[in-house]
C-alpha positions as CSV (number, residue, x, y, z in Angstrom):
1,M,0.0,0.2,0.0
2,A,1.6,3.5,-0.9
3,T,2.4,5.8,2.0
4,S,3.6,9.5,1.7
5,P,6.0,11.2,4.6
6,D,3.7,13.1,7.3
7,P,4.3,16.4,6.5
8,R,3.6,16.9,10.4
9,A,6.3,14.5,11.5
10,A,9.3,15.6,13.9
11,R,11.8,14.6,11.2
12,F,11.2,17.9,9.0
13,A,11.0,20.5,11.7
14,R,14.5,22.1,10.8
15,Q,12.8,22.8,7.3
16,R,9.6,23.9,8.3
17,I,10.7,26.7,10.4
18,L,12.6,28.0,7.4
19,P,11.3,31.4,6.3
20,G,8.6,30.8,3.7
21,F,8.3,27.0,4.0
22,G,6.2,25.7,6.9
23,E,3.8,22.8,6.6
24,A,2.5,23.9,3.6
25,A,5.8,23.6,1.8
26,Q,6.5,20.1,3.6
27,A,2.8,19.1,2.0
28,R,3.7,19.9,-1.2
29,L,7.0,17.9,-1.0
30,A,4.9,14.9,0.5
31,A,2.1,15.3,-2.4
32,A,4.9,15.5,-5.3
33,R,6.2,12.6,-7.5
34,V,9.7,12.9,-9.1
35,V,11.3,10.8,-11.9
36,V,15.2,10.7,-11.3
37,I,17.0,9.4,-14.0
38,G,20.5,7.5,-12.8
39,A,21.3,6.1,-9.6
40,G,25.0,6.5,-10.1
41,G,27.3,9.5,-9.1
42,L,24.8,12.4,-9.1
43,G,21.9,10.1,-8.4
44,S,23.8,9.2,-5.3
45,A,23.8,12.6,-3.9
46,V,20.3,13.6,-4.8
47,L,18.3,10.7,-4.3
48,P,18.7,10.5,-0.8
49,V,18.3,14.2,0.3
50,I,15.2,14.7,-2.1
51,A,14.0,11.2,0.0
52,A,15.0,12.5,3.4
53,A,13.3,15.8,2.9
54,G,10.1,14.5,2.4
55,V,9.1,14.0,-1.5
56,G,6.5,11.3,-1.3
57,T,7.2,9.3,-4.7
58,I,10.2,8.7,-6.2
59,T,10.9,6.7,-9.5
60,V,14.3,5.4,-10.2
61,I,15.5,4.9,-13.5
62,D,18.7,3.3,-14.3
63,D,19.8,0.0,-16.6
64,D,23.4,-0.2,-15.3
65,L,24.7,-2.8,-12.7
66,V,26.5,-1.8,-9.8
67,D,30.3,-2.0,-10.3
68,E,34.0,-1.9,-7.9
69,T,34.5,1.0,-9.8
70,N,31.3,3.4,-8.8
71,L,32.2,2.7,-5.2
72,H,34.3,5.6,-4.8
73,R,31.2,8.1,-5.5
74,Q,28.0,6.4,-5.9
75,L,27.5,6.3,-2.3
76,L,24.0,4.6,-2.7
77,H,25.5,1.5,-3.1
78,T,28.4,-1.1,-0.9
79,P,30.7,-3.7,-1.7
80,A,27.4,-6.1,-0.5
81,D,25.7,-4.8,-3.8
82,L,28.4,-5.6,-6.7
83,G,26.7,-6.9,-9.5
84,R,22.9,-5.7,-8.6
85,P,20.7,-3.7,-10.5
86,K,21.7,0.3,-9.0
87,A,17.9,1.1,-9.5
88,D,17.0,-2.1,-7.0
89,S,20.4,-1.2,-4.5
90,A,19.2,2.8,-4.4
91,A,15.6,1.7,-3.8
92,D,16.7,-0.3,-0.5
93,T,18.6,2.4,0.4
94,L,16.0,5.0,0.1
95,R,13.6,2.9,1.8
96,A,15.9,2.7,4.8
97,L,16.4,6.4,5.0
98,S,12.7,7.5,4.2
99,P,10.3,4.5,5.3
100,D,7.0,6.5,4.1
101,T,8.7,7.2,0.9
102,T,7.2,5.3,-2.2
103,V,10.1,4.2,-4.2
104,L,9.8,2.7,-7.8
105,P,12.5,1.2,-9.0
106,R,13.1,0.4,-13.0
107,R,16.0,-1.0,-14.2
108,D,15.6,0.6,-17.9
109,L,17.2,2.9,-20.0
110,F,15.6,6.2,-20.6
111,T,14.1,6.7,-24.1
112,A,11.7,9.1,-26.0
113,A,9.6,6.5,-26.3
114,M,8.9,5.4,-23.1
115,A,8.9,9.1,-21.3
116,A,5.1,9.9,-22.0
117,A,3.9,6.6,-19.9
118,L,6.8,7.2,-17.2
119,L,6.1,10.8,-16.8
120,E,2.3,10.9,-17.0
121,D,2.2,11.5,-13.2
122,A,4.9,13.1,-12.5
123,D,5.7,16.7,-11.0
124,L,9.5,16.9,-12.2
125,L,12.1,14.7,-13.8
126,I,15.6,14.9,-12.4
127,D,18.5,14.1,-15.1
128,G,21.6,12.3,-13.3
129,S,22.7,10.1,-16.4
130,D,26.2,10.2,-17.4
131,T,25.3,10.6,-21.3
132,V,24.6,13.6,-23.3
133,Q,22.3,11.7,-25.6
134,T,20.1,11.2,-22.1
135,R,19.9,14.5,-21.2
136,F,18.4,15.8,-24.7
137,A,16.0,13.2,-24.2
138,A,15.2,14.0,-20.7
139,N,14.7,17.9,-21.7
140,D,12.6,16.8,-25.0
141,A,10.3,14.4,-22.6
142,A,10.3,17.5,-19.9
143,I,8.8,19.5,-22.4
144,A,6.3,17.5,-23.7
145,A,5.2,16.6,-20.1
146,G,4.6,20.3,-19.4
147,I,7.1,19.5,-16.1
148,P,10.6,21.0,-15.1
149,L,13.7,19.0,-16.0
150,V,16.9,19.8,-13.1
151,W,19.9,18.4,-14.9
152,G,23.5,18.0,-13.7
153,S,27.0,17.2,-15.1
154,A,30.1,15.9,-13.6
155,L,33.0,15.5,-15.4
156,R,36.8,15.4,-13.8
157,W,37.0,18.4,-11.2
158,S,34.0,20.3,-12.1
159,G,30.1,20.3,-12.2
160,Q,27.4,22.3,-14.1
161,V,23.7,22.2,-12.7
162,G,20.7,24.2,-14.7
163,V,16.6,23.8,-15.0
164,A,15.0,23.5,-18.0
165,W,11.5,25.1,-17.8
166,G,9.5,27.9,-18.2
167,G,10.5,28.3,-21.9
168,T,13.8,28.0,-21.8
169,D,15.8,24.7,-21.9
170,Y,18.8,22.3,-22.7
171,R,18.4,23.3,-26.6
172,D,19.1,27.0,-26.0
173,L,22.3,26.1,-24.2
174,F,23.6,23.6,-26.6
175,P,21.9,24.5,-29.9
176,D,24.0,21.8,-32.0
177,G,22.2,18.8,-30.5
178,P,24.5,15.8,-28.6
179,D,27.8,15.2,-29.3
180,A,28.9,11.9,-29.8
181,E,32.2,12.3,-28.7
182,A,31.8,13.5,-25.6
183,D,33.5,12.5,-22.9
184,T,32.5,10.2,-19.7
185,C,33.6,9.6,-16.3
186,E,34.8,6.0,-17.6
187,T,37.0,7.6,-19.8
188,A,38.1,11.0,-18.2
189,G,38.0,10.1,-14.3
190,I,35.9,12.2,-12.0
191,L,36.8,13.3,-8.1
192,P,34.1,11.8,-6.2
193,S,33.2,15.2,-3.9
194,V,31.9,16.8,-7.6
195,C,29.3,14.6,-7.7
196,T,28.6,15.3,-4.0
197,V,28.3,19.0,-4.8
198,T,26.9,18.7,-8.4
199,G,24.5,16.2,-6.7
200,G,23.1,18.4,-3.7
201,L,22.9,21.5,-5.9
202,M,20.7,19.2,-8.1
203,A,18.6,18.4,-5.3
204,T,18.1,22.3,-4.1
205,E,16.8,23.2,-7.4
206,A,14.5,20.3,-7.2
207,L,13.5,21.2,-3.7
208,K,13.1,24.8,-4.6
209,L,10.7,23.9,-8.0
210,L,8.7,21.3,-5.9
211,T,7.5,24.1,-3.3
212,G,7.7,27.2,-5.4
213,L,10.3,28.8,-3.1
214,G,13.5,30.8,-4.4
215,D,14.5,31.4,-7.6
216,P,15.6,28.4,-9.5
217,L,17.9,28.1,-12.1
218,I,16.0,29.0,-15.0
219,G,18.2,30.5,-18.1
220,R,20.9,30.4,-15.8
221,V,24.2,27.4,-15.4
222,L,26.0,27.2,-12.0
223,L,29.4,25.8,-12.8
224,F,31.0,24.5,-9.8
225,D,35.1,24.0,-10.2
226,G,36.5,21.6,-7.5
227,L,40.4,22.8,-7.9
228,T,39.7,26.4,-7.3
229,G,36.4,26.0,-5.0
230,T,35.2,28.6,-6.9
231,T,31.6,28.8,-8.8
232,Q,30.6,31.0,-11.6
233,E,26.9,31.5,-13.0
234,L,26.6,31.3,-17.1
235,A,23.2,32.9,-18.1
236,Y,21.4,32.2,-21.5
237,Q,18.3,32.9,-23.4
238,R,15.4,31.3,-25.3
239,D,16.8,31.4,-29.3
240,P,14.7,32.7,-31.2
241,A,15.1,30.9,-34.4
242,R,13.7,28.1,-32.5
243,D,9.8,29.6,-32.6
244,A,10.2,30.9,-36.0
245,D,8.8,27.5,-37.1
246,P,8.0,25.2,-33.9
247,P,7.8,21.6,-34.0
248,A,4.4,19.9,-34.0
249,P,3.5,19.0,-30.2
250,A,5.2,15.6,-29.0
251,T,2.9,12.7,-28.5
252,G,1.6,12.3,-25.2
253,A,1.4,16.1,-24.5
254,A,-1.9,17.6,-23.5
255,S,-2.3,20.6,-25.9
256,D,-5.5,21.5,-24.0
257,S,-3.7,22.0,-20.6
258,A,-1.8,25.0,-20.8
259,V,-1.6,28.4,-22.0
260,T,1.3,30.7,-22.7
261,A,1.7,33.9,-21.0
262,R,1.1,35.5,-24.6
263,E,-1.5,33.8,-25.1
264,L,-3.1,35.0,-22.0
265,T,-3.0,38.2,-22.6
266,A,-5.4,37.5,-25.8
267,L,-7.9,35.7,-23.5
268,L,-8.0,38.5,-21.0
269,A,-8.8,40.9,-23.8
270,S,-11.2,39.1,-25.1
271,D,-13.6,36.2,-23.1
272,A,-11.6,36.8,-19.9
273,P,-11.4,33.8,-17.5
274,V,-11.2,33.5,-13.9
275,L,-7.5,34.0,-12.8
276,L,-7.0,31.5,-10.0
277,D,-3.7,31.8,-8.1
278,V,-2.7,29.0,-5.9
279,R,0.4,30.3,-4.0
280,E,1.0,31.2,-0.5
281,P,-0.5,34.9,0.6
282,H,3.0,36.2,0.9
283,E,4.0,35.5,-2.9
284,F,0.8,37.1,-4.0
285,A,1.4,40.5,-1.5
286,L,4.9,40.2,-3.9
287,A,3.6,39.8,-7.4
288,A,0.0,39.0,-8.6
289,L,-2.0,39.5,-11.8
290,P,-5.1,41.6,-11.6
291,G,-8.3,40.7,-10.6
292,A,-6.8,37.2,-9.6
293,V,-8.5,34.9,-7.0
294,L,-6.2,33.7,-4.5
295,I,-6.8,30.1,-2.8
296,P,-3.2,28.4,-1.9
297,L,-2.9,25.0,-3.3
298,G,-3.4,23.4,0.0
299,E,-6.6,25.0,0.4
300,L,-7.9,24.1,-2.8
301,E,-10.0,21.1,-2.1
302,D,-11.9,22.4,0.8
303,R,-12.6,25.5,-1.5
304,L,-13.9,24.6,-4.7
305,G,-17.1,25.8,-3.8
306,E,-16.0,29.5,-4.3
307,L,-15.4,28.5,-8.0
308,D,-18.0,27.9,-10.7
309,R,-17.7,25.0,-12.9
310,E,-19.2,26.6,-16.0
311,E,-16.6,29.5,-16.2
312,A,-13.4,29.2,-18.0
313,I,-10.3,29.4,-15.4
314,V,-6.4,29.5,-15.8
315,V,-4.9,28.8,-12.9
316,Y,-1.1,30.2,-11.9
317,C,1.6,29.8,-9.5
318,H,5.1,30.8,-9.8
319,L,6.7,28.7,-12.3
320,G,3.9,26.5,-13.5
321,V,4.6,23.5,-10.7
322,R,1.9,23.5,-8.5
323,S,-0.9,25.2,-11.0
324,A,-0.4,22.1,-13.0
325,R,-1.1,20.1,-9.8
326,A,-4.3,22.2,-9.1
327,L,-5.3,21.8,-12.7
328,D,-5.6,18.0,-12.3
329,R,-7.3,18.3,-9.1
330,L,-9.7,21.0,-10.6
331,R,-10.4,18.5,-14.0
332,A,-10.8,15.4,-11.7
333,A,-13.6,17.4,-10.0
334,G,-15.6,18.6,-13.0
335,F,-13.8,21.8,-14.1
336,T,-13.6,21.2,-17.4
337,R,-12.9,24.3,-18.9
338,A,-9.5,25.1,-16.2
339,R,-6.3,25.6,-17.3
340,H,-3.2,26.7,-16.3
341,L,-0.3,29.1,-16.8
342,A,3.2,27.8,-18.5
343,G,6.0,28.7,-16.7
344,G,3.4,31.1,-13.9
345,I,4.0,34.1,-13.1
346,D,7.4,34.1,-13.8
347,A,6.8,33.5,-17.4
348,W,4.1,36.6,-17.7
349,S,7.3,38.8,-16.0
350,R,9.7,37.7,-18.2
351,T,7.5,37.7,-21.4
352,V,4.6,39.9,-21.0
353,D,5.0,42.6,-18.1
354,P,8.4,43.2,-16.9
355,T,7.5,46.2,-14.4
356,L,6.1,42.8,-12.6
357,P,8.6,41.7,-9.8
358,R,10.2,38.7,-9.9
359,Y,11.0,36.6,-7.1
């Protein structure tokens, strides 16, 4: 029987007292479904953190077996796990760490063909694989599913972390596509602590996206150099050429579930929908769309009676993660004309109204 961590449990007390966190953010983690590609070096840093932090359901996908050369950096596994599927070994470790987390191991290679089914109910995709080909496949799959991708890479002495979401993704950073000749840890080596630092940064981005707190690395890449102990930030933007002739929607994408910020401006100028803000009150006070109705996500199911099932509704949050979850609840409750704002109010600030504060 599936379980989820209790947001009120004592183990999360030090998180709940963080400014702006509280039980509401903890409840969002408990309800979250995250898919993680890779139970190797980066996965060994990411997976224990998000499990211990209270993420409710974690799917671990990895097609590899535990090898002795993995053990210096892949801390999910021990010598007793040699020869076992990494997904199974990782699942055992995570269940021991967080018994109330539902962990779903899958020994398989992540591919575009299986992505739609794998990500059908996911709130977030994390790529901790060691191949650029998988990272591009993960990027495209996350776009099709309408969810954020947290990605990371670690090689030799350095690591990189970024987020693909809100109209800016990995292909804007590397427009030429995968490099089949790119080095791997097997050929170039890796300092184990680089995996730890990079994976920790990835876990931080994941927790920010799932709770709606902070400023995720969207349109930015964080670079870590283990030899000098320094970090740098690389900013990048959407390539306009990609929007000149947009590709057809990927199979499995729900074309009627989301609107872009620009599409919403046209809707507001004609048959204006109800704007439903599912963020927290302190976020609403910082920035909000005119005329929006505030019902925090944690209160939505108890306050559905305040909404009209016959009206068109556009739900929005900070970045689109909470609004997508709210949309599922509205659709299940019979709100057939509900959609959500892709990229959230942050996308509105970036593409429609730059005077609206970003946070």
